[in-house]
C-alpha positions as CSV (number, residue, x, y, z in Angstrom):
1,M,278.6,-38.8,119.0
2,S,275.4,-38.6,121.0
3,V,275.6,-38.1,124.6
4,A,272.2,-39.5,127.2
5,T,271.1,-36.7,129.5
6,A,268.3,-36.6,132.3
7,H,266.2,-34.0,130.2
8,S,264.6,-34.2,126.9
9,A,266.4,-31.1,126.0
10,S,269.3,-28.9,127.2
11,A,267.8,-27.3,130.5
12,V,270.6,-24.4,130.3
13,P,269.6,-21.9,126.8
14,P,272.6,-20.2,125.5
15,A,273.9,-16.8,127.0
16,D,272.5,-14.7,123.8
17,E,268.7,-16.9,123.8
18,T,265.8,-15.5,125.4
19,P,263.9,-18.2,127.5
20,A,260.8,-19.0,125.7
21,T,257.5,-17.5,127.5
22,G,253.8,-18.3,128.0
23,A,254.5,-21.4,130.1
24,A,256.5,-22.4,133.3
25,P,259.0,-24.8,133.0
26,T,257.9,-28.4,134.6
27,P,260.3,-30.3,136.7
28,D,260.9,-32.6,133.8
29,E,262.5,-28.9,132.2
30,G,265.0,-28.9,135.0
31,F,265.2,-25.0,135.9
32,W,265.9,-21.9,133.8
33,V,269.1,-19.8,134.5
34,E,269.1,-15.6,133.7
35,P,271.6,-15.1,131.1
36,G,273.5,-12.9,133.4
37,A,273.9,-15.9,135.5
38,A,275.2,-17.9,132.5
39,E,277.5,-15.4,131.4
40,E,279.3,-14.9,134.4
41,Q,280.1,-18.4,134.7
42,T,283.8,-20.2,134.4
43,P,283.8,-20.5,130.5
44,G,285.3,-24.1,130.8
45,A,282.6,-25.3,133.1
46,A,279.5,-27.2,132.2
47,P,275.9,-26.6,133.8
48,A,274.4,-29.5,136.2
49,A,271.9,-30.5,134.4
50,G,273.9,-29.8,131.0
51,V,276.4,-32.5,129.1
52,P,278.6,-34.4,130.9
53,A,282.3,-32.5,132.1
54,Q,284.8,-33.8,128.8
55,P,286.8,-37.1,130.6
56,S,290.5,-36.2,131.6
57,G,292.0,-38.2,128.8
58,E,290.5,-36.1,125.9
59,T,293.0,-33.6,124.7
60,D,292.0,-30.8,122.0
61,L,292.9,-32.0,118.8
62,A,294.0,-28.2,117.5
63,Q,295.5,-26.4,120.0
64,P,296.3,-22.8,119.0
65,T,299.7,-21.6,119.7
66,T,300.4,-18.1,122.1
67,E,300.1,-15.7,119.3
68,E,296.9,-17.1,118.4
69,A,295.5,-17.0,121.7
70,L,295.7,-13.7,122.1
71,A,294.2,-12.9,119.1
72,Q,291.3,-15.0,119.8
73,P,287.7,-13.1,121.2
74,P,287.3,-13.6,124.6
75,T,285.7,-17.1,125.1
76,D,282.1,-15.4,127.2
77,E,281.9,-14.0,123.9
78,V,280.0,-15.4,120.6
79,P,281.1,-14.6,117.8
80,A,280.2,-12.7,115.2
81,Q,278.2,-15.4,112.3
82,S,279.2,-14.4,108.9
83,S,275.3,-14.0,108.2
84,G,274.2,-12.2,110.9
85,E,272.1,-14.8,112.5
86,V,272.1,-16.9,116.0
87,P,273.3,-20.7,115.5
88,A,270.5,-23.1,116.0
89,R,270.1,-24.6,119.3
90,P,271.3,-28.1,119.2
91,S,269.0,-31.3,119.9
92,G,269.1,-33.3,122.7
93,D,271.3,-36.0,121.3
94,E,273.6,-33.8,119.4
95,V,276.9,-32.5,121.4
96,P,278.3,-28.8,120.7
97,A,281.7,-28.4,120.1
98,Q,282.5,-26.5,123.6
99,A,280.9,-29.9,125.7
100,H,284.6,-31.3,124.2
101,G,286.6,-28.6,125.4
102,D,286.9,-27.5,122.1
103,D,286.8,-23.5,122.6
104,T,288.7,-22.3,119.3
105,P,285.9,-20.2,117.2
106,A,285.5,-21.3,113.8
107,D,287.1,-19.0,111.4
108,V,290.8,-20.0,113.6
109,V,292.6,-22.7,112.1
110,D,295.8,-23.9,112.9
111,E,298.6,-23.5,110.7
112,Q,299.7,-26.9,109.9
113,V,296.0,-27.6,109.4
114,A,295.5,-24.8,106.6
115,R,298.7,-25.9,104.8
116,D,298.0,-29.5,104.7
117,A,294.2,-28.0,103.0
118,R,296.1,-26.0,100.7
119,E,298.1,-28.9,99.4
120,F,295.3,-30.9,99.1
121,G,293.6,-28.4,97.0
122,V,296.5,-27.8,94.8
123,Y,296.7,-31.7,94.0
124,A,292.9,-31.7,93.5
125,R,293.2,-29.3,91.5
126,T,296.6,-30.3,89.3
127,G,297.0,-34.0,89.7
128,G,300.6,-35.2,89.7
129,W,301.8,-31.9,88.3
130,A,302.5,-30.7,91.9
131,F,305.1,-33.1,92.4
132,A,306.3,-33.2,88.9
133,L,306.9,-29.0,89.5
134,K,309.0,-29.8,92.3
135,V,311.5,-32.1,90.4
136,A,311.5,-29.8,87.4
137,R,312.6,-27.0,89.6
138,S,314.8,-28.6,91.7
139,V,316.9,-31.3,89.6
140,R,319.5,-30.0,87.5
141,P,318.9,-30.2,84.0
142,G,321.6,-32.6,81.6
143,G,324.4,-30.2,80.2
144,E,324.3,-27.9,83.1
145,L,327.3,-28.4,85.9
146,A,326.8,-28.5,89.9
147,G,328.2,-25.3,90.6
148,E,326.0,-23.4,87.7
149,T,322.8,-23.9,89.8
150,P,321.6,-24.6,93.0
151,K,319.8,-27.3,91.4
152,V,320.7,-31.1,92.3
153,S,321.2,-34.2,90.3
154,A,317.9,-36.6,90.4
155,R,320.1,-39.0,92.5
156,H,320.5,-36.5,94.8
157,F,317.3,-35.5,94.7
158,A,315.7,-39.0,95.1
159,E,317.6,-39.4,98.1
160,L,316.5,-36.6,99.8
161,A,312.9,-37.6,99.1
162,G,313.7,-40.8,100.2
163,C,312.7,-42.6,97.1
164,S,314.5,-44.0,93.5
165,P,316.0,-42.0,91.1
166,E,313.5,-43.8,88.3
167,R,310.6,-42.5,90.1
168,V,312.1,-39.4,90.2
169,M,313.0,-39.2,86.6
170,R,309.7,-40.4,85.5
171,Y,308.1,-37.3,86.7
172,Y,311.3,-35.3,84.8
173,K,310.6,-37.0,81.5
174,A,307.2,-36.1,82.1
175,W,307.4,-32.8,82.6
176,D,310.0,-32.4,79.7
177,K,307.3,-33.9,77.3
178,A,305.4,-31.4,78.6
179,A,307.2,-28.5,77.9
180,D,308.1,-29.9,74.4
181,D,303.6,-29.2,73.6
182,G,304.4,-26.1,75.5
183,M,302.1,-27.1,78.3
184,V,304.8,-25.8,80.7
185,P,307.5,-24.2,81.0
186,H,311.2,-25.7,80.1
187,F,313.5,-27.2,82.9
188,E,316.0,-23.6,82.5
189,A,313.3,-20.9,83.3
190,L,312.2,-22.8,86.4
191,A,314.2,-21.5,89.7
192,P,314.0,-23.7,93.0
193,G,310.8,-22.9,94.4
194,E,309.2,-21.1,92.3
195,E,305.8,-21.1,91.8
196,I,303.9,-21.5,88.5
197,D,300.3,-22.3,87.0
198,L,299.9,-25.5,86.0
199,P,297.6,-27.5,83.8
200,D,294.7,-29.7,84.7
201,S,294.9,-32.8,86.3
202,D,293.4,-34.5,83.3
203,V,296.0,-34.5,81.1
204,W,298.7,-35.3,83.9
205,L,298.3,-38.9,82.4
206,S,298.7,-38.6,79.1
207,Y,302.5,-37.5,80.2
208,Y,303.2,-39.6,82.7
209,S,303.5,-42.9,83.1
210,S,304.0,-44.8,86.4
211,R,306.6,-47.7,85.3
212,S,310.1,-47.4,84.0
213,S,309.1,-49.9,81.1
214,A,307.0,-47.0,79.1
215,T,310.2,-45.4,78.2
216,S,311.3,-48.1,76.1
217,D,310.8,-48.5,72.6
218,R,309.2,-51.9,73.7
219,G,307.2,-50.1,76.3
220,T,306.7,-47.1,73.9
221,A,304.9,-49.8,71.3
222,I,302.9,-51.2,74.1
223,T,301.5,-47.7,74.8
224,A,300.5,-47.0,71.5
225,A,298.6,-49.9,71.6
226,A,297.0,-49.8,74.6
227,E,295.5,-46.4,73.4
228,A,294.8,-47.8,70.2
229,E,292.3,-50.5,72.0
230,G,291.3,-47.5,74.3
231,I,292.6,-48.7,77.5
232,R,295.2,-47.2,79.7
233,P,299.2,-48.2,79.0
234,T,299.7,-48.8,82.7
235,K,297.3,-52.0,82.5
236,A,299.4,-52.8,79.5
237,L,302.8,-52.6,80.6
238,E,301.9,-54.3,83.8
239,V,300.6,-57.2,82.0
240,A,304.0,-56.9,80.1
241,E,306.3,-56.6,83.0
242,N,304.2,-60.2,84.2
243,P,304.6,-62.7,81.4
244,T,304.6,-65.7,84.2
245,A,301.1,-63.8,85.4
246,L,299.7,-63.9,81.9
247,R,300.3,-67.2,81.2
248,A,299.0,-68.5,84.6
249,A,295.7,-66.9,83.4
250,I,295.9,-67.8,79.8
251,L,296.4,-71.6,81.4
252,A,293.3,-70.7,83.7
253,D,290.5,-68.9,82.4
254,P,289.2,-69.5,78.9
255,S,288.5,-66.3,78.2
256,T,292.1,-65.1,78.8
257,A,292.9,-67.5,76.3
258,Q,290.2,-66.4,74.0
259,A,291.5,-62.6,74.2
260,A,295.0,-64.1,73.5
261,R,294.1,-65.9,70.4
262,A,292.3,-63.4,69.0
263,A,295.3,-61.2,69.6
264,L,297.8,-63.6,67.9
265,L,295.9,-63.8,65.0
266,D,295.6,-60.6,64.3
267,R,299.6,-60.2,65.2
268,L,299.9,-62.9,63.0
269,K,298.9,-60.7,59.7
270,E,302.0,-58.4,60.4
271,D,304.4,-60.5,61.9
272,P,306.4,-63.3,59.3
273,S,308.8,-64.5,61.6
274,L,305.6,-65.3,64.4
275,Q,304.0,-67.5,61.4
276,T,307.3,-69.5,60.8
277,E,307.7,-70.2,64.7
278,L,303.4,-71.2,65.2
279,A,303.9,-73.3,62.1
280,R,306.8,-74.8,63.0
281,D,305.1,-75.6,66.8
282,I,302.3,-77.0,64.8
283,A,304.2,-79.7,62.6
284,R,305.9,-80.6,65.7
285,T,302.5,-81.2,67.8
286,D,301.5,-84.5,66.9
287,E,297.8,-83.2,68.2
288,L,297.7,-79.7,66.7
289,K,298.9,-81.6,63.0
290,K,295.7,-84.1,63.8
291,A,293.7,-80.7,64.9
292,V,294.8,-79.1,61.6
293,A,294.0,-81.6,59.0
294,N,290.1,-82.1,60.5
295,E,289.8,-78.2,60.6
296,T,291.1,-78.4,56.6
297,Q,289.1,-81.1,55.9
298,A,285.9,-79.3,57.3
299,A,286.9,-75.7,55.9
300,S,287.3,-77.5,52.0
301,R,283.9,-79.0,52.4
302,I,282.0,-76.0,53.7
303,G,283.9,-74.6,50.8
304,Y,282.2,-77.0,48.3
305,V,278.9,-76.2,49.4
306,R,279.7,-72.1,49.8
307,Q,280.5,-72.6,45.8
308,I,277.6,-74.2,44.8
309,V,274.9,-71.2,46.8
310,E,276.9,-68.1,45.4
311,N,278.2,-69.6,41.5
312,G,275.6,-71.9,40.5
313,Q,278.1,-74.7,40.0
314,V,279.3,-77.7,41.4
315,K,282.1,-80.3,40.3
316,T,281.3,-83.6,40.0
317,P,283.2,-86.7,41.2
318,A,285.3,-87.0,38.1
319,G,286.5,-83.6,38.3
320,Q,283.9,-81.5,35.3
321,V,282.4,-78.4,36.3
322,I,278.5,-78.4,35.7
323,D,275.5,-75.8,36.7
324,A,273.8,-76.9,40.1
325,T,269.6,-77.9,39.4
326,A,267.3,-75.8,41.3
327,E,267.5,-78.6,43.6
328,L,271.0,-78.8,44.3
329,R,271.5,-75.2,45.3
330,A,268.2,-74.8,47.9
331,E,269.7,-77.8,49.4
332,A,273.4,-76.5,49.1
333,E,272.0,-73.4,51.0
334,R,270.1,-74.9,53.5
335,H,272.8,-76.3,54.9
336,L,275.1,-73.8,55.1
337,S,272.5,-71.6,56.7
338,L,273.0,-73.7,59.4
339,I,276.7,-73.6,59.4
340,D,277.0,-70.0,59.1
341,E,274.8,-70.3,62.2
342,L,277.0,-72.0,64.5
343,D,278.8,-69.9,67.4
344,D,282.7,-69.5,66.8
345,D,283.5,-72.2,69.5
346,E,281.4,-74.8,68.0
347,D,282.8,-77.6,66.5
348,T,281.8,-77.1,62.2
349,G,283.4,-80.8,61.5
350,E,280.2,-82.6,61.8
351,W,277.8,-80.2,60.0
352,A,280.6,-79.9,57.2
353,T,280.7,-83.5,56.4
354,E,276.8,-83.8,56.6
355,A,276.5,-80.8,54.0
356,Y,279.1,-82.2,52.3
357,D,277.7,-85.9,52.0
358,T,274.1,-84.6,51.1
359,V,275.1,-82.2,48.2
360,K,278.0,-85.2,47.0
361,E,274.8,-87.5,46.6
362,L,272.8,-85.1,44.9
363,V,275.7,-84.7,42.2
364,V,275.5,-88.2,41.2
365,Q,271.7,-88.2,41.2
366,T,271.9,-85.2,39.1
367,V,274.7,-87.1,36.5
368,E,273.6,-90.7,36.5
369,S,269.5,-89.2,35.5
370,D,271.5,-87.3,32.4
371,P,272.4,-89.7,29.8
372,E,274.9,-86.8,28.6
373,L,276.3,-86.1,31.4
374,R,276.8,-89.8,32.6
375,V,278.9,-90.5,29.3
376,Q,280.8,-87.3,29.7
377,E,281.1,-88.0,33.2
378,R,282.9,-91.6,32.6
379,R,284.8,-89.7,30.0
380,T,286.3,-87.1,32.3
381,K,286.9,-89.8,34.8
382,F,289.2,-92.2,31.8
383,Y,291.2,-89.2,30.6
384,S,291.7,-88.7,34.8
385,S,293.3,-92.2,35.6
386,L,295.1,-92.2,32.0
387,Q,296.8,-88.6,33.1
388,K,297.7,-90.6,36.6
389,A,298.8,-93.6,34.9
390,T,301.1,-91.3,32.3
391,K,302.6,-89.5,34.7
392,V,303.5,-92.5,37.3
393,F,304.7,-94.5,33.8
394,E,307.3,-91.2,33.4
395,E,308.5,-91.4,36.6
396,L,309.1,-95.1,36.1
397,T,313.0,-95.4,34.6
398,L,315.8,-97.0,34.7
399,D,317.9,-94.2,33.7
400,D,319.6,-93.7,37.0
401,A,320.6,-97.6,37.8
402,V,324.3,-98.1,36.9
403,D,324.1,-102.0,37.3
404,L,320.7,-103.6,36.3
405,D,321.8,-106.9,38.1
406,A,322.1,-105.4,41.5
407,I,318.4,-103.7,41.6
408,Y,316.7,-106.7,39.4
409,E,314.1,-108.8,41.3
410,E,311.9,-111.1,39.6
411,D,308.7,-109.7,41.0
412,M,309.1,-106.4,39.1
413,L,309.1,-108.0,35.7
414,E,306.0,-109.8,36.2
415,R,304.4,-106.7,37.6
416,L,305.5,-104.9,34.0
417,E,304.1,-108.1,32.0
418,E,300.9,-108.0,33.8
419,L,300.7,-103.7,33.0
420,Q,301.7,-104.8,29.3
421,Q,299.0,-107.5,29.4
422,A,296.5,-104.2,31.0
423,L,297.4,-101.8,28.5
424,S,297.1,-104.3,25.8
425,T,293.7,-105.4,26.2
426,C,292.5,-101.6,26.8
427,I,293.6,-100.6,23.9
428,A,292.0,-103.6,22.0
429,A,288.7,-102.3,23.6
430,L,289.2,-98.9,22.3
431,R,290.1,-100.0,18.9
432,K,286.9,-102.2,18.5
433,A,284.8,-98.8,19.7
434,S,286.4,-96.5,17.2
435,P,284.3,-95.2,14.2
436,G,287.0,-96.4,11.8
437,E,286.2,-99.9,13.2
């Protein structure tokens, strides 16, 4: 705090300082007081031209006890400095501690302040180990009876501490894990009030979890997954304990939804039950079924184009596999490179359709430009149609009909007669084309 004065510098030098020589003080500098006169002043009195007296409403923040006051040096003596030097004179904008009525030397500290500083230092060096030690040396381990030890139960300790037993047990279990690793002594080796050397604070979080769910099988799995991802387990446990908040974040934030989708896909690989549940949900949702069908078609078309680039072969409309021409492979590669450059969130449907239609047209042109391929394509197409017709006709049976009168309709007979006529015409045409004819 700065205190405004009537002069640019303090008019009264300290009692152990000799005034500067070589120039007489000007009226603006006030008057000079001899050192002897300064030493005879009452310790609590302030010079007339110095800093104003302390307001009556202020009190000393660290009043020494009676015993400490007896140990203090006289207030009219300057305490010896550790370096042997006289303290530098404060500037006009600074207020010495004496201006606030603080006559306590710097090396005399209230015991309460010193204790707080020591405890703070212990916590700064050891972190939660300092509190875990209090639990470990005061809480009775399992299996020990109340009369065998002065230690108390975790519930009783929690009542004395004014906290929950669950919080006490989290510290207890953290110490237990560390004891199994040889980091700290076991509970049985500690007595109430005993002090030991504690591990560094940076290893505390590897044993302690601030959430009770971390001790369950579910919490253990979440903790392991969080450590594998390189994040603090407490964050993952907090999310797992509040699924409503997780749902709200997924609904509101696209990036969170993407992270959830990626996590589900990773889990689907190792969770057959989740696979079944997700497939069932898709089948029961019309929008999802349509989306799946569209993506399946796009993926199939992209696969058709990719096969031309990677294998150098292509399937014709009739189903025969032929070698792709150089022009066909170059066009397929161009379209495929455009598709591969799309971001994950971009729709590939239109790109896949364009690539598929372009390549398909080139395949047809290739077949039609080669007489031998053209004949083979028609032959393959005929055989494909014949196989389909044969399979369908084989399924057309009346073996399960007990009473034909009950199922008979005139349209059935008419359509079969038309089919017979078409077959007869086809057979006649093939017989004329046969070499023997």
